[in-house]
C-alpha positions as CSV (number, residue, x, y, z in Angstrom):
1,M,-1.5,-13.9,-3.5
2,N,-1.4,-16.8,-6.1
3,R,2.3,-16.7,-7.7
4,N,0.7,-17.4,-10.8
5,H,-0.8,-13.9,-11.0
6,F,2.5,-12.5,-10.8
7,L,3.9,-14.5,-13.8
8,K,0.9,-14.0,-16.0
9,L,2.1,-11.5,-18.9
10,S,-0.1,-10.0,-21.6
11,S,1.2,-11.3,-25.1
12,I,2.9,-8.1,-25.8
13,S,4.6,-7.9,-22.3
14,T,5.8,-11.6,-23.2
15,I,7.7,-10.0,-26.4
16,A,9.3,-7.4,-24.3
17,L,10.5,-10.2,-22.1
18,A,13.1,-11.1,-24.7
19,A,15.7,-8.5,-23.6
20,F,17.4,-8.0,-20.5
21,P,16.8,-6.0,-18.3
22,Y,13.5,-6.7,-19.7
23,L,10.6,-4.2,-20.4
24,I,7.2,-3.9,-18.7
25,L,4.2,-2.1,-19.9
26,G,2.6,0.7,-17.8
27,K,-1.1,1.5,-16.7
28,N,-2.0,2.5,-20.2
29,D,0.0,-0.1,-22.1
30,S,2.2,2.9,-23.3
31,T,4.5,3.7,-20.5
32,I,7.5,1.5,-20.5
33,F,9.6,0.5,-17.4
34,T,12.7,-1.8,-17.3
35,S,12.8,-4.5,-14.8
36,D,16.0,-2.9,-13.2
37,E,14.2,0.2,-12.8
38,L,11.3,-1.3,-10.7
39,I,13.5,-3.1,-8.5
40,G,15.9,-0.1,-7.7
41,K,18.9,-1.0,-10.1
42,G,17.8,1.3,-12.7
43,T,19.1,5.2,-13.5
44,P,16.0,7.2,-13.1
45,D,16.3,11.2,-13.7
46,L,15.9,12.3,-10.2
47,Y,15.0,15.8,-8.9
48,G,15.6,17.5,-5.3
49,K,18.4,18.7,-2.8
50,G,18.7,16.5,0.0
51,F,16.1,14.2,-1.4
52,K,15.4,12.5,-4.9
53,L,12.1,12.1,-6.6
54,R,10.8,12.0,-10.1
55,K,9.9,15.2,-11.8
56,D,6.4,15.4,-11.5
57,A,6.3,14.2,-7.8
58,F,9.2,16.7,-6.8
59,E,7.1,19.5,-8.5
60,A,4.1,18.5,-6.7
61,F,5.9,18.1,-3.3
62,L,7.5,21.8,-3.6
63,K,4.0,22.9,-4.0
64,M,2.5,21.1,-1.2
65,K,5.5,21.9,1.0
66,K,5.1,25.6,0.3
67,D,1.3,25.6,1.1
68,A,2.2,23.6,4.4
69,Q,4.6,26.6,5.3
70,S,1.3,29.0,5.4
71,S,-0.2,26.8,8.2
72,G,3.0,26.7,10.2
73,I,4.3,23.3,9.1
74,E,7.7,22.8,7.6
75,L,7.8,19.4,5.6
76,K,11.0,17.4,6.2
77,V,11.7,14.6,4.0
78,V,13.2,11.7,6.0
79,S,13.5,9.3,3.1
80,S,12.8,9.3,-0.7
81,Y,14.3,7.3,-3.3
82,R,16.3,4.4,-2.2
83,D,18.2,2.0,-4.7
84,F,18.3,-1.8,-4.3
85,E,21.8,-1.5,-2.4
86,H,20.5,1.1,0.1
87,Q,17.5,-1.0,0.8
88,N,19.8,-4.2,1.1
89,S,22.0,-2.3,3.7
90,I,18.8,-1.7,5.8
91,W,17.7,-5.5,5.4
92,T,21.2,-6.7,6.2
93,R,21.6,-4.5,9.4
94,K,18.2,-5.5,10.8
95,Y,18.7,-9.1,9.9
96,K,22.1,-9.3,11.7
97,K,20.6,-7.4,14.8
98,Y,17.6,-9.9,15.3
99,V,20.0,-12.9,14.8
100,A,22.2,-11.4,17.5
101,E,19.1,-11.1,19.9
102,G,18.3,-14.8,19.6
103,L,15.6,-14.9,16.8
104,T,15.4,-17.8,14.3
105,P,16.0,-16.9,10.7
106,E,12.2,-17.3,10.0
107,Q,11.5,-15.0,13.0
108,C,13.9,-12.5,11.7
109,L,11.9,-12.3,8.4
110,K,8.7,-11.7,10.0
111,K,10.3,-9.1,12.4
112,I,12.0,-7.1,9.6
113,I,8.7,-6.9,7.4
114,E,6.8,-5.3,10.1
115,Y,8.3,-2.0,8.7
116,S,10.9,-2.8,6.2
117,T,10.7,-4.3,2.5
118,I,12.8,-6.9,0.9
119,P,15.3,-5.3,-1.2
120,G,13.9,-5.2,-4.8
121,S,10.4,-4.7,-3.6
122,S,10.3,-1.3,-1.9
123,R,8.2,1.5,-3.2
124,H,11.1,3.9,-2.8
125,H,12.7,2.2,-5.6
126,W,10.3,4.1,-7.8
127,A,11.1,7.6,-6.5
128,T,7.6,8.3,-6.0
129,D,7.3,7.7,-2.2
130,L,8.5,10.0,0.7
131,D,8.6,9.4,4.4
132,L,7.7,12.9,5.8
133,V,7.7,14.8,9.2
134,D,7.3,18.4,10.4
135,A,10.6,20.0,11.0
136,S,8.9,23.1,12.7
137,V,8.7,21.3,16.1
138,Q,11.4,19.8,18.3
139,Q,12.4,16.4,16.8
140,P,12.1,13.4,18.9
141,K,14.8,10.8,19.1
142,N,13.0,8.3,16.7
143,V,10.9,10.5,14.4
144,L,9.3,7.5,12.5
145,N,7.3,6.3,15.5
146,P,3.4,6.2,15.0
147,S,2.9,7.6,18.6
148,H,4.4,10.8,17.6
149,F,1.5,11.2,15.1
150,D,-1.3,10.7,17.5
151,T,-3.2,13.5,19.0
152,E,-0.8,14.1,21.9
153,G,2.1,13.7,19.7
154,C,4.6,16.1,18.5
155,F,3.6,15.5,14.9
156,W,-0.3,15.7,15.3
157,K,-0.7,19.1,13.8
158,F,1.2,17.7,10.5
159,K,-0.7,14.8,10.5
160,K,-4.1,16.7,10.7
161,W,-2.8,19.0,7.7
162,M,-1.8,16.2,5.5
163,D,-5.1,14.2,6.3
164,D,-7.0,17.5,5.0
165,N,-4.7,18.4,2.2
166,A,-2.3,15.9,1.0
167,N,-4.5,14.0,-1.5
168,S,-5.3,17.2,-3.4
169,Y,-1.4,17.3,-4.4
170,G,-1.6,13.7,-5.5
171,F,0.1,12.4,-2.3
172,Y,-1.8,9.4,-0.5
173,L,-0.9,7.5,2.8
174,V,0.4,4.1,1.9
175,Y,0.2,1.9,4.8
176,T,-3.1,3.2,6.7
177,N,-4.4,2.3,10.2
178,N,-7.2,0.3,9.0
179,V,-7.5,-2.6,11.5
180,E,-8.4,-5.0,8.6
181,R,-5.2,-4.2,6.6
182,K,-2.3,-6.8,6.8
183,G,1.2,-6.5,6.0
184,F,3.3,-3.6,7.0
185,K,2.4,-1.9,10.2
186,Y,0.8,1.6,10.4
187,E,3.1,4.3,8.7
188,P,1.5,7.8,9.3
189,W,4.6,9.2,7.6
190,H,4.9,7.3,4.2
191,Y,3.2,8.8,1.2
192,S,3.1,7.9,-2.3
193,F,2.5,10.3,-5.3
194,K,-0.3,8.6,-6.7
195,P,-0.4,9.8,-10.5
196,L,2.9,8.1,-10.8
197,S,3.0,5.2,-8.3
198,V,0.0,3.4,-9.7
199,N,1.7,2.9,-13.1
200,Y,4.8,1.5,-11.2
201,L,2.8,-1.0,-9.1
202,K,0.9,-2.4,-12.0
203,A,4.2,-3.0,-13.7
204,F,5.6,-4.2,-10.9
205,K,2.9,-6.9,-10.3
206,Q,4.0,-8.2,-13.6
207,L,7.6,-9.2,-12.5
208,N,8.4,-12.8,-11.3
209,L,9.4,-11.3,-8.0
210,T,10.0,-15.1,-6.6
211,E,12.7,-15.8,-9.1
212,I,14.2,-12.2,-8.9
213,L,14.6,-12.3,-5.0
214,R,16.0,-15.7,-4.7
215,N,18.6,-14.6,-7.4
216,E,19.9,-11.6,-5.5
217,S,22.2,-11.5,-2.6
218,I,20.0,-11.0,0.2
219,L,20.8,-12.0,3.6
220,G,18.6,-15.0,4.8
221,K,17.1,-15.7,1.4
222,E,17.1,-19.2,1.9
223,Y,14.4,-19.0,4.1
224,F,12.2,-17.4,1.5
225,S,9.8,-20.2,1.3
226,N,6.9,-20.1,-1.1
227,E,4.6,-19.5,1.7
228,F,6.5,-16.6,3.1
229,L,6.8,-15.0,-0.3
230,D,3.0,-15.5,-1.4
231,S,2.2,-13.9,2.1
232,Y,4.4,-11.2,1.4
233,F,3.0,-10.3,-2.2
234,Q,-0.3,-10.5,-0.9
235,D,0.0,-8.7,2.5
236,N,2.8,-6.5,2.2
237,V,3.0,-5.3,-1.4
238,L,-0.7,-5.1,-2.1
239,D,-2.6,-4.6,1.0
240,I,-2.2,-0.9,1.1
241,N,-4.4,2.2,0.9
242,P,-7.0,1.1,-2.0
243,E,-6.6,4.5,-3.5
244,L,-3.2,3.5,-4.7
245,L,-4.1,0.3,-6.3
């Protein structure tokens, strides 16, 4: 993506940027988000026990969970809202692991973003996204493995039910198995509550992510070249299920 696209703001948005943390207009130019909220440093109102979502997403999930139970599926939340520090801890752990294995810093970055986002750019910061599995079956050692969701996998029944029903509750798979899609690898467990997340993505695209990420304490950020960040914005942030754009 051309970085200038991320820097371009409407005249109204420009006025809002005068304050910090600055404000970003939502989808209909009526919903307001703070920049901190968009990068996981805000204080959103969250709902849930054992997981955290925004109110509308939480209520929709409870309905979906109840209906799934009637088909013998017990929806289990593996991950929901993650703040900046949580995402940064995941990033740091993986970066150190790959460095210890002998990868160069540039190779570490490419390896991490196969499945994990740069802190400050995670959809989980918005409290609209969930990683889900089926708790009614015996849990494998690594639950978030795409092979478990294949026809022979333990989560195949869950996957089939979600394919048939999730959209009707507002939840859409984010990182699909479309062979033409770039960026993050296929994640059959990651769902986003579309009625809210499309607003957050629109607002998120108005941020100057290059400046934000380079000013944060992120391990390896000195290797965030313009080319790397341009590719990351285009392929990892935006090359998702088109229903969520």
